[in-house]
C-alpha positions, -999 to +999 in steps of 0.1 A: +002-002-003+011+035-004+024+069+014-010+082+001-028+049+003-024+044+043-031+079+052-062+081+034-068+048+052-068+066+081-087+089+080-115+069+064-112+052+097-124+083+115-148+094+089-170+058+088-164+047+127-196+043+140-181+052+175-152+079+180-134+067+215-097+056+224-094+025+208-102+039+175-079+068+169-052+043+182-059+022+152-060+052+130-027+065+145-011+030+136-023+034+100-005+069+099+028+049+118+030+021+094+029+051+060+053+070+077+077+044+085+073+029+052+083+058+039+115+067+057+106+084+085+127+083+112+106+064+140+116+086+168+097+112+146+069+092+138+064+083+177+067+114+190+038+129+163+015+099+176+018+108+206+010+144+202-025+137+182-034+108+206-026+136+236-048+163+211-072+138+201-094+140+234-080+173+246-109+203+253-127+211+220-123+242+200-160+262+197-178+251+165-164+215+160-180+181+174-151+158+186-149+136+151-138+166+135-116+178+158-096+148+155-092+145+117-081+180+115-057+173+140-042+145+125-038+173+092-024+194+111+006+180+124+010+159+095+013+191+075+039+205+103+058+179+098+062+175+058+073+214+062+039+232+059+048+261+027+077+280+018+072+302-013+104+308-037+122+339-033+100+359-064+131+379-077+168+362-069+203+374-087+217+337-077+212+307-071+240+277-063+225+243-068+246+214-049+242+181-050+254+145-055+256+138-091+221+115-104+200+133-080+192+158-111+211+188-102+212+199-140+180+186-152+167+211-115+189+241-133+168+240-159+131+235-149+144+263-125+152+287-147+125+281-170+097+286-141+114+318-135+116+328-167+082+324-171+071+354-145+093+379-169+129+372-157+159+375-178+180+341-168+210+326-174+226+290-168+265+281-157+277+249-165+304+248-134+299+210-127+336+203-152+341+170-131+309+149-147+318+152-190+282+152-201+271+177-175+281+209-199+261+196-235+231+180-211+232+217-194+232+237-226+202+218-244+182+227-212+194+267-222+175+261-250+144+248-240+143+269-208+150+300-234+174+309-210+209+319-213+244+297-212+274+295-204+300+264-200+336+259-209+349+226-218+386+235-222+381+254-184+392+224-156+391+247-127+353+251-118+356+286-099+376+300-132+340+292-150+319+306-126+341+336-128+335+342-165+300+329-165+294+363-137+312+381-161+288+374-191+256+374-171+262+407-157+228+420-181+206+386-164+186+390-133+187+361-125+223+338-121+216+301-119+250+277-109+251+238-113+277+237-094+303+203-091+287+168-080+304+132-071+295+098-063+302+113-023+308+140-001+345+134-006+369+162+008+378+162-033+342+180-039+342+198-002+370+223-015+354+226-049+323+237-039+333+260-018+352+272-038+327+279-063+306+296-032+332+316-027+328+330-063+296+331-069+287+350-034+247+336-043+222+347-013+205+313-024+219+282-022+200+251-030+200+209-023+190+191-047+184+156-038+162+126-046+128+119-033+145+080-029+171+087-006+144+082+020+167+097+059+196+097+045+185+134+029+191+146+063+229+133+064+231+153+031+215+181+038+233+187+072+262+180+058+260+203+024+247+236+054+276+225+070+299+231+039+280+264+027+248+273+050+222+256+022+189+275+024+170+256+001+164+225-012+144+210-042+139+171-041+133+158-072+116+117-083+085+127-062+067+115-088+076+079-088+088+072-047+068+057-022+098+077-001+090+111-014+076+120+025+107+106+048+127+128+023+103+160+029+103+151+065+142+149+068+147+178+046+126+200+073+142+189+100+170+204+084+159+241+087+163+242+051+126+252+032+113+228+009+108+252-022+098+232-055+098+188-055+100+175-095+073+156-108+085+138-139+111+144-169+097+173-183+110+213-185+078+218-168+077+190-145+087+215-116+059+225-089+059+246-067+061+225-026+031+232-009+023+207+021-012+207+019-015+204-019+007+178-017-010+156+007-042+165-003-028+151-040-007+119-025-037+112-005-064+106-037-082+143-027-071+163-054-048+194-060-074+215-079-054+239-075-023+230-089-043+217-121-058+255-127-022+275-127-008+247-150-039+246-172-030+281-176-001+280-183-009+261-216-043+277-223-026+306-247-007+279-268-032+252-271-067+268-269-068+246-235-100+259-215-094+257-179-131+258-172-143+234-197-118+205-184-126+216-144-160+220-150-174+188-171-183+209-198-167+179-219-171+171-257-148+153-281-133+188-289-123+194-256-112+158-246-090+163-281-078+200-266-066+181-238-051+158-255-029+181-274-017+200-247-007+166-227+026+171-233+030+203-217-006+193-187+019+156-184+005+121-186-039+117-183-032+097-154-013+128-133-035+155-146-068+127-130-048+125-097-046+164-091-087+162-094-089+138-072-102+114-096-077+091-107-091+060-088-122+062-108-108+069-144-107+029-161-065+022-158-062+018-197-076+053-199-058+061-175-021+046-190-031+061-227+003+061-247+020+089-270+012+068-298-023+063-286-028+101-281-016+103-323-039+081-333-066+096-312-062+131-328-062+115-363-093+107-354-107+135-340-093+156-368-111+137-393-147+141-374-168+173-385-174+200-358-211+192-349-196+158-342-169+167-319-191+187-306-222+159-297-206+124-302-238+112-306-243+121-339-216+096-345-232+067-361-223+034-382-219+058-414-205+081-397-181+059-388-166+039-416-159+082-428-139+088-402-121+060-399-108+061-439-098+099-439-077+093-401-062+061-420-075+039-390-096+011-388-134+013-373-123-005-346-104+025-334-126+046-341-152+026-314-123+024-292-122+062-291-154+073-283-154+049-254-125+057-238-144+092-243-179+078-228-160+065-197-139+095-185-168+122-199-188+101-169-160+112-145-156+147-155-192+151-149-194+137-120-170+161-109-189+186-123-220+182-106-203+176-071-208+207-043-206+206-008-239+196+001-232+159-021-204+159+001-217+164+036-241+135+023-234+106+042-204+119+057-209+126+091-183+160+093-198+194+085-177+199+056-185+236+057-171+240+092-138+220+086-128+236+055-127+269+075-105+258+100-078+252+073-055+277+055-070+275+025-101+265+009-108+231-008-071+223+000-083+193+019-110+171+014-130+140+032-150+121+004 
């Protein structure tokens, strides 16, 4: 069972219990313990959290809520706290020094961060100061092109501090300079000496550690080591899309006092999200993250004509389906979009795992339809299927497969669009309106 599923089960145990006694709370706390320990969170911290939840669960009730709501909110708030809450990245930093060992995605993150700030109107320069890894310079050059950032690297110079000095001279006109520093397989004396030289030459106010989510508790040791070396003040956690131990890395980094600014959620240059513990917890538990989805949709709306309200609001036609498919390479896989909407578990597996080749084929089919057919799929009869298949160069069965998949996912969107507070409250035993008002940001966490 995944980290998010275990946490969700703990909440559901409380929500569905006929009576809320100490034994019920203890069982839910045990579920949370299993989830955190399986994510490599330190046992001592898990036990401390458990004691705090149990003690607070039966304390005096705040005004206006019942015991069930109080216990759920207590668990939620304590989890948000150990995951690190939310620390907004600096709006207009001048220099960012990226640190980290090889294999953690430091160079890729440099490109992603450059793109993130470029989209916010800043002129960004990237310096390739990793002179140890042969492919690092060329990799960063390619990423700079994708991020629409300027680049400086010197394959003939083996002194990384000199490369930094040269890059600073070149990028005097830039709003932000990002330095991809040296890396090794381990934090040895040679790397320590080199990083201190880079740090002195670059003189950045922002020093961020890039670390993989799959390192678990080791994140704390690495974060502390880099902090002792150059006084780092930020963290970027990569591979959050594929690691069950992401929670452990978040907790470990937070415990050092460093702020987690970003998480990497995929391989593409746009797969970078500002970290918010409330959003993260809501998403991994399957309650969705509509705010992140809307932010992502807005970024591609102008380029692809994607109507965010049409996607979110349940007004789902074949035309909207086609728009979403065209934007899929920028929005991310359909399965990820569904997870952010909180309906990932309701989408048929074969639909969520549509590959790029099939997306292309579906695009050809929809392109072969008339405007009326794209607007109203119910008008597509046997004769129209024959014409559409011929025009798209596919079989009639493939056209039927598209229509079948479209109808399945259309039901999910219509169900989402029909949801309102009253329906969410039905049978839940929880006053959702009161509970949501208690959370810092509305609609970030829902019990359904």
